[in-house]
C-alpha positions in Angstrom: 112.6 112.4 76.7 109.7 114.8 77.9 108.3 112.2 80.3 112.0 112.4 82.2 111.9 116.3 82.2 108.4 116.1 83.7 109.5 113.4 86.8 112.4 115.7 86.8 110.4 118.7 87.6 108.0 116.7 89.9 110.7 115.5 91.9 111.9 119.4 92.0 108.5 120.4 93.0 108.3 117.9 95.7 111.9 118.4 97.5 110.5 122.3 97.9 107.1 121.6 99.0 106.5 120.3 102.6 104.6 117.7 102.0 106.4 114.2 101.5 104.9 111.1 99.6 105.9 108.7 102.4 105.7 104.8 102.4 106.1 103.7 105.9 106.7 100.3 107.0 105.9 99.7 110.7 106.6 97.0 112.5 106.0 95.4 116.1 106.8 92.1 116.3 108.8 89.9 119.1 111.1 87.4 116.9 110.9 83.6 117.1 114.0 81.7 118.2 115.0 79.7 115.3 118.2 77.3 115.7 120.0 78.4 112.7 119.9 82.1 113.5 122.5 84.1 115.9 120.9 85.2 119.1 121.5 88.6 118.1 119.2 88.1 114.7 116.0 90.2 114.6 113.0 89.7 111.9 113.4 93.3 111.8 116.3 92.5 109.3 114.9 90.9 106.6 111.7 93.3 106.5 113.7 96.0 106.0 115.6 94.6 103.1 112.5 93.5 101.4 110.8 97.0 102.1 113.7 99.0 100.7 114.4 96.6 97.9 110.9 97.0 96.4 110.7 100.9 96.9 114.6 102.0 96.1 114.1 104.0 93.4 110.7 104.7 93.3 110.6 108.5 94.0 109.0 107.8 97.4 110.1 108.4 100.7 110.7 105.1 102.6 110.1 105.4 105.9 111.0 102.2 108.8 109.9 102.5 112.6 110.6 99.2 114.5 108.8 97.7 117.7 106.1 100.6 117.4 103.9 101.4 119.9 100.2 102.7 119.9 101.3 106.2 120.6 103.6 106.0 117.6 100.8 104.0 114.8 98.0 106.8 115.7 100.5 109.5 114.9 101.5 108.1 111.5 97.8 107.0 110.6 96.7 110.7 111.1 100.3 112.2 109.3 99.0 113.7 106.1 102.3 112.9 104.3 101.9 109.3 104.5 100.8 108.0 101.2 100.7 104.3 102.0 101.3 102.7 105.8 102.6 98.6 105.8 101.6 97.3 109.5 103.5 94.2 110.3 102.8 92.9 114.0 102.1 88.9 115.4 98.7 87.6 115.9 98.8 86.6 119.5 97.0 83.2 120.9 94.7 83.5 123.6 96.9 81.9 125.8 99.5 84.2 125.1 96.7 87.1 126.0 95.0 86.1 129.1 92.8 82.8 130.2 89.2 83.2 128.8 90.1 86.2 126.0 89.1 85.9 122.6 92.1 87.2 120.6 90.3 86.2 117.0 89.7 90.0 115.9 92.8 91.3 118.1 95.8 93.3 116.3 98.4 93.2 119.3 101.8 95.0 119.2 105.0 94.2 120.7 103.7 95.7 124.0 100.6 93.6 124.2 97.9 95.8 123.2 95.3 95.5 121.1 95.6 98.6 118.7 92.8 97.3 116.1 90.8 100.6 116.9 93.3 102.9 115.8 93.0 101.8 112.3 89.1 102.6 112.2 90.3 106.4 112.0 93.3 107.1 108.9 94.2 110.2 107.5 91.5 111.5 104.3 94.7 111.5 102.0 96.1 108.1 103.1 96.1 105.9 99.6 96.9 102.3 101.1 96.9 100.4 104.1 98.4 96.9 104.6 98.3 95.2 107.7 100.4 91.9 107.5 100.7 89.0 110.2 97.4 89.2 111.6 94.0 87.7 110.4 92.6 91.1 109.6 90.9 91.1 106.3 87.7 90.3 108.1 88.4 93.7 110.1 89.2 96.1 107.5 86.5 95.0 105.5 83.9 95.5 108.4 85.6 99.2 109.0 84.6 99.6 105.2 81.1 98.8 105.6 80.4 100.4 108.9 81.4 103.9 106.9 84.5 104.2 108.9 86.6 105.0 105.8 84.0 107.3 104.1 85.7 110.1 103.9 88.8 108.3 102.3 87.7 108.0 98.8 91.0 106.5 97.3 92.2 104.4 100.4 92.9 100.9 99.3 93.0 98.3 102.0 94.6 94.9 101.9 95.0 91.9 104.7 94.9 88.4 105.0 92.1 85.8 106.2 94.4 83.6 107.9 97.5 83.6 109.5 100.7 84.5 107.2 104.5 84.7 107.6 105.5 88.1 108.3 108.1 88.2 104.7 106.2 86.5 102.5 102.8 88.8 103.7 105.2 91.9 102.9 106.2 91.0 99.7 102.6 90.0 98.9 101.5 93.6 100.6 103.3 95.6 98.8 102.6 93.7 95.2 98.9 94.5 96.0 100.2 98.3 96.9 100.6 98.7 93.3 97.1 98.9 92.8 97.7 102.2 94.6 100.6 103.5 94.2 102.0 103.1 90.7 103.4 99.9 88.8 104.6 96.5 89.7 107.9 95.0 87.9 109.7 92.0 88.3 113.4 92.0 89.2 116.0 89.3 89.8 115.4 87.2 93.0 112.6 87.5 94.7 110.1 90.3 94.8 109.7 93.2 92.3 109.7 97.0 92.2 107.2 99.7 92.7 108.1 102.5 90.4 106.1 105.9 91.4 103.3 107.2 89.3 103.5 110.7 88.3 99.8 111.6 88.0 99.1 109.7 91.4 101.6 112.0 93.0 100.3 115.1 91.6 96.4 114.0 93.2 98.1 113.1 96.1 99.1 116.7 97.2 96.5 118.6 95.8 94.3 116.6 97.7 96.0 117.7 100.6 95.1 121.6 99.7 91.4 120.9 99.6 90.0 121.7 102.9 87.1 118.9 103.3 87.1 118.5 107.0 83.9 117.5 108.1 82.1 119.7 111.3 83.0 118.3 115.1 82.1 118.8 118.2 84.9 120.1 120.7 85.5 118.4 123.9 88.5 119.9 126.1 90.3 118.1 128.6 92.8 118.2 131.2 95.1 115.4 132.4 96.7 115.1 136.0 98.8 111.7 137.1 99.6 111.2 140.5 101.3 108.5 139.9 102.9 107.5 136.4 100.3 106.6 134.0 100.2 104.4 131.2 99.7 105.8 127.1 95.9 105.9 126.8 93.2 106.1 123.6 89.9 108.2 124.0 87.5 106.9 122.6 83.8 107.2 121.7 81.8 104.9 121.1 84.5 102.5 120.0 86.0 105.4 117.8 89.6 106.6 118.9 89.6 110.3 119.2 93.2 110.6 120.4 96.3 108.6 121.9 97.9 110.0 124.4 101.5 109.3 125.4 102.6 108.0 128.9 102.6 110.8 132.0 105.0 111.0 134.3 103.6 111.7 138.2 102.8 115.2 138.7 102.7 116.3 135.3 99.2 117.9 134.1 98.4 118.2 130.1 95.8 119.3 128.4 94.0 119.0 124.6 91.2 119.2 122.3 89.1 116.3 121.4 87.1 116.3 117.8 84.0 114.3 118.0 82.0 113.7 115.2 78.8 114.9 115.3 76.9 111.8 114.5 78.6 110.1 117.3 76.7 110.1 120.9 78.9 111.7 123.2 77.5 110.1 126.7 80.4 108.3 127.2 84.0 108.6 126.8 86.3 106.0 127.4 90.2 106.2 128.5 91.6 102.9 127.5 95.3 101.4 128.4 94.2 99.2 124.9 95.8 96.3 127.2 94.1 92.7 127.1 94.8 91.9 130.6 96.5 93.2 134.0 96.2 91.2 137.1 96.5 94.9 138.7 94.5 98.2 138.3 96.4 100.3 135.7 96.6 104.5 137.2 95.6 105.8 133.5 95.8 109.6 135.0 92.8 111.7 136.6 90.6 113.8 133.5 88.5 116.4 133.1 86.3 116.5 130.1 84.2 119.6 129.1 82.6 120.9 125.9 79.6 123.3 125.2 78.1 123.4 129.0 78.6 119.8 129.7 81.0 117.5 131.5 81.4 114.4 132.3 82.3 112.4 135.6 84.0 108.9 135.9 81.9 106.0 136.8 83.6 105.4 140.1 83.1 104.0 143.8 82.1 106.3 146.5 85.7 107.5 147.0 86.1 108.6 143.4 88.1 105.7 142.3 87.3 105.0 138.9 86.4 101.8 138.4 88.0 99.3 135.9 91.5 97.7 135.3 92.6 98.6 132.0 89.9 101.3 131.4 88.0 104.0 132.8 84.5 105.4 131.7 83.6 108.7 131.8 79.5 109.8 131.6 77.9 112.7 130.4 76.5 114.4 133.5 72.6 115.2 133.2 
């Protein structure tokens, strides 16, 4: 009886606290054509059903997003209200991406972008990250080994070392997430249910109240587009600092990047994350300035940046 009262009071506190405890399913899939399915059938339908079944009545806020682009993925990876993220996408074959391009280590979204670098940086309070449908186990293990998750002391990651059918993979990922999210209980039919763990929720909320952000070096930027420009990731040494939305012709946007002090700032990459393009993509014109330093584009004599899918800005001497 006391436990029931305690959980009730805990749920009341959750509803009045601005911080939610969200479990998020993001899919970025191209539905395969299967003869026994109707033409309007989409692979997201069974995935939603599986996800809702496992977390129904769990006490967590269930969020489902489909055909997710890199901007949405980045925002959710940085969202402090997300307790767990499940990412589902297909692994693209070499022939699907472009001749001569090795795709073994790629995580490809619905729009043909390689979003693997986005997974190097997740919010410090995220407790579970599952990547389904790609050969991403080695990728996540390498990110951990190279220190990308050093500030995520309680993060549990999970993926697969071979291709896996997405529905089966999602069920396995959810079951594994019980190591971070609570208790797994078997139910009638395929799959089971995740039950909330009250101590975890308390820890999740109190951890967010701690101010343990590392020191950063700030770089201010301006972006101007003369024509419609692609969404881009801003990177230093492969680490994503921000992902910017596509921009209309004539628009000007401004922002600030936070660069960890242990990264070499001599080169900033503006990357569309596209594998291949038969024409040069317009990514916008950037000005980067920070602490009496500035960067200039690696460009032709007329000032046109060199590169089809990414532009490089080098620190001025």
